[in-house]
NUNU-426595 format. One line per 2 residues: number of its first residue (from 1); for each residue z, y, x of C-alpha. Coordinates in steps of 0.2 Angstrom, whole numbers, plus 5000, padded with zeros to 4 digits. Layout:
% NUNU-426595
NUM) Z Y X | ...
END
This chain:
% NUNU-426595
1) 5000 5000 5000 | 4995 5017 5007
3) 5009 5029 5010 | 4997 5044 5015
5) 4997 5058 5003 | 4981 5068 4998
7) 4979 5085 5006 | 4967 5094 4995
9) 4968 5111 5004 | 4961 5102 5020
11) 4949 5090 5013 | 4941 5099 4998
13) 4929 5113 4999 | 4931 5129 4989
15) 4924 5128 4971 | 4916 5145 4973
17) 4912 5151 4991 | 4919 5168 4997
19) 4930 5176 5010 | 4947 5183 5004
21) 4956 5198 5010 | 4974 5191 5008
23) 4981 5175 5003 | 5000 5171 5004
25) 5016 5172 4995 | 5027 5187 4988
27) 5045 5189 4983 | 5051 5175 4995
29) 5070 5178 4994 | 5080 5174 5010
31) 5094 5181 5021 | 5087 5191 5036
33) 5098 5198 5051 | 5091 5215 5052
35) 5092 5226 5068 | 5091 5245 5067
37) 5092 5259 5080 | 5110 5264 5083
39) 5117 5250 5071 | 5124 5233 5074
41) 5113 5219 5067 | 5117 5215 5049
43) 5113 5202 5037 | 5103 5208 5022
45) 5096 5199 5007 | 5077 5202 5008
47) 5062 5199 4997 | 5047 5195 5008
49) 5028 5195 5006 | 5018 5185 5018
51) 4999 5185 5019 | 4984 5181 5030
53) 4966 5183 5026 | 4954 5169 5023
55) 4938 5170 5033 | 4931 5153 5030
57) 4921 5155 5014 | 4921 5136 5011
59) 4939 5133 5015 | 4950 5128 4999
61) 4964 5139 5005 | 4977 5143 5018
63) 4993 5133 5024 | 5006 5143 5014
65) 5020 5132 5021 | 5016 5137 5039
67) 5020 5155 5034 | 5036 5150 5025
69) 5042 5140 5040 | 5039 5154 5052
71) 5049 5166 5041 | 5063 5152 5039
73) 5064 5151 5058 | 5066 5170 5059
75) 5079 5169 5046 | 5089 5155 5054
77) 5087 5158 5073 | 5083 5176 5076
79) 5085 5194 5070 | 5071 5205 5063
81) 5067 5219 5075 | 5051 5227 5082
83) 5047 5213 5094 | 5050 5198 5082
85) 5040 5207 5069 | 5025 5207 5081
87) 5028 5189 5086 | 5029 5184 5067
89) 5012 5192 5064 | 5004 5183 5079
91) 5012 5167 5073 | 5004 5169 5056
93) 4987 5170 5064 | 4989 5157 5077
95) 4995 5145 5063 | 4978 5148 5054
97) 4965 5146 5068 | 4948 5147 5062
99) 4954 5152 5045 | 4962 5169 5048
101) 4962 5184 5060 | 4972 5196 5050
103) 4991 5195 5045 | 5003 5206 5034
105) 5021 5204 5031 | 5032 5215 5020
107) 5052 5215 5020 | 5061 5224 5005
109) 5080 5225 5005 | 5094 5237 5004
111) 5101 5244 5020 | 5120 5249 5019
113) 5127 5263 5029 | 5145 5270 5031
115) 5144 5288 5027 | 5157 5301 5028
117) 5162 5313 5014 | 5159 5331 5016
119) 5177 5338 5020 | 5190 5325 5019
121) 5182 5313 5031 | 5184 5298 5019
123) 5170 5285 5021 | 5161 5274 5009
125) 5146 5263 5008 | 5129 5269 5003
127) 5114 5258 5000 | 5097 5264 5005
129) 5082 5254 4999 | 5070 5251 5013
131) 5053 5242 5016 | 5046 5237 5033
133) 5028 5232 5033 | 5019 5224 5048
135) 5000 5223 5048 | 4989 5215 5062
137) 4971 5219 5058 | 4958 5213 5070
139) 4971 5214 5084 | 4976 5232 5079
141) 4995 5233 5075 | 5002 5245 5062
143) 5021 5245 5057 | 5027 5256 5043
145) 5045 5260 5038 | 5049 5266 5020
147) 5066 5273 5015 | 5073 5280 4999
149) 5086 5293 5000 | 5096 5300 4985
151) 5102 5318 4984 | 5106 5331 4971
153) 5095 5345 4966 | 5100 5361 4956
155) 5086 5371 4947 | 5084 5389 4953
157) 5077 5394 4936 | 5093 5387 4927
159) 5104 5395 4940 | 5096 5412 4937
161) 5098 5410 4918 | 5116 5405 4920
163) 5120 5420 4931 | 5112 5432 4918
165) 5124 5425 4905 | 5139 5427 4916
167) 5134 5445 4919 | 5132 5448 4901
169) 5149 5440 4897 | 5157 5451 4911
171) 5150 5467 4903 | 5156 5462 4886
173) 5173 5459 4893 | 5176 5474 4904
175) 5165 5488 4898 | 5178 5497 4888
177) 5192 5496 4900 | 5197 5500 4918
179) 5193 5486 4929 | 5208 5478 4937
181) 5204 5466 4951 | 5217 5453 4947
183) 5211 5453 4928 | 5194 5450 4934
185) 5200 5436 4946 | 5209 5427 4932
187) 5195 5429 4920 | 5182 5421 4932
189) 5193 5406 4933 | 5191 5402 4914
191) 5177 5395 4904 | 5174 5412 4897
193) 5171 5419 4914 | 5159 5406 4919
195) 5150 5404 4903 | 5135 5394 4909
197) 5131 5383 4923 | 5114 5378 4930
199) 5108 5360 4927 | 5106 5348 4942
201) 5101 5330 4943 | 5101 5315 4955
203) 5085 5315 4965 | 5076 5303 4976
205) 5065 5306 4992 | 5053 5292 4995
207) 5048 5293 5014 | 5035 5282 5022
209) 5032 5283 5041 | 5020 5275 5053
211) 5029 5271 5069 | 5021 5276 5085
213) 5018 5265 5100 | 5033 5272 5109
215) 5045 5265 5096 | 5054 5249 5100
217) 5068 5250 5086 | 5067 5253 5067
219) 5074 5271 5066 | 5082 5268 5048
221) 5097 5279 5051 | 5087 5293 5060
223) 5076 5294 5044 | 5091 5295 5033
225) 5100 5308 5044 | 5084 5318 5044
227) 5081 5318 5025 | 5100 5322 5021
229) 5101 5336 5034 | 5085 5344 5028
231) 5090 5344 5010 | 5109 5347 5012
233) 5115 5339 4996 | 5115 5320 4998
235) 5124 5310 4985 | 5142 5305 4990
237) 5152 5289 4991 | 5171 5291 4993
239) 5176 5309 4988 | 5192 5319 4986
241) 5193 5335 4976 | 5189 5346 4992
243) 5173 5335 4994 | 5168 5338 4976
245) 5171 5357 4978 | 5160 5357 4994
247) 5147 5347 4985 | 5146 5360 4971
249) 5145 5374 4984 | 5131 5365 4994
251) 5121 5363 4977 | 5124 5382 4973
253) 5118 5387 4990 | 5103 5375 4991
255) 5094 5378 4974 | 5077 5369 4974
257) 5063 5364 4964 | 5054 5348 4969
259) 5041 5359 4978 | 5055 5367 4988
261) 5062 5350 4993 | 5045 5343 4998
263) 5042 5358 5009 | 5059 5357 5017
265) 5056 5339 5021 | 5038 5341 5027
267) 5044 5354 5039 | 5058 5343 5046
269) 5046 5328 5048 | 5033 5339 5057
271) 5046 5344 5070 | 5049 5326 5076
273) 5037 5316 5087 | 5043 5299 5082
275) 5030 5296 5069 | 5011 5295 5069
277) 5010 5299 5051 | 5021 5302 5036
279) 5020 5302 5017 | 5033 5310 5005
281) 5036 5309 4987 | 5050 5319 4979
283) 5057 5314 4962 | 5068 5325 4953
285) 5075 5315 4939 | 5077 5329 4926
287) 5092 5332 4916 | 5084 5345 4906
289) 5068 5336 4902 | 5064 5318 4897
291) 5052 5317 4911 | 5053 5319 4930
293) 5047 5333 4941 | 5037 5326 4956
295) 5029 5332 4972 | 5019 5322 4985
297) 5014 5327 5002 | 5008 5320 5019
299) 5007 5324 5037 | 4988 5327 5035
301) 4982 5316 5048 | 4963 5312 5047
303) 4961 5295 5041 | 4980 5293 5038
305) 4990 5293 5022 | 4983 5300 5006
307) 4993 5309 4993
END
């Protein structure tokens, strides 16, 4: 009795001939030890996409198990860094000789960072969704890092309208009497004194960068710091009352439409030489409207990212 099992992919020709750009698997869930510049390697729960092209128009398909086993070896025996990502892409291609000459892998996960509060120094965890994409196309390597950073945005128009109402309330309260500094001070500490407040909302900056040839580590924390320092109002983890008050002050001193936030971040990104290209999408998740306010921009490299 024969114990051999049929291998349809190896011994059957394609029903319809043709080359394919990508064949592989998506949403492979596995733990990955991720290394990042300035941080200790840490375990993350990643969802991985793995692909090669199919150049042989007559081949039934690729060897998906070979891609999976290479990923499994990375998960069990190594950490994901710049060099192991390059080795993984080369392994995808070498495991598919005569079938493939391009490879792509995408890692999606949350990267947790300990972040200090604004005044008190309390620390807490913040999760930053990241995507690492490696592409080896005709021997040309491209590595992209994407990070989502949440912050608060306060509407300049709403702030101006609130100030107008406060001015009106002040005139109505003190127009018929001599103004006493202490009375004004006490009145400003009441809801009658601050009769209106501007609206603000949680917002998200989506940042994608193409890493240049000089990069040897994933600069996840560098990107987070750049975005949060440029926008000034990152959402907080652990807070005391003094932190909340400082957060309110920073929002009041950094009023911004989505256009303002995009230009701030574009300027900050242009000052660094760490990235060959960048793409930015600013999302203000409106509290006034039922829709979001969005702004998109790029570095403007010829042949690079498109809006």
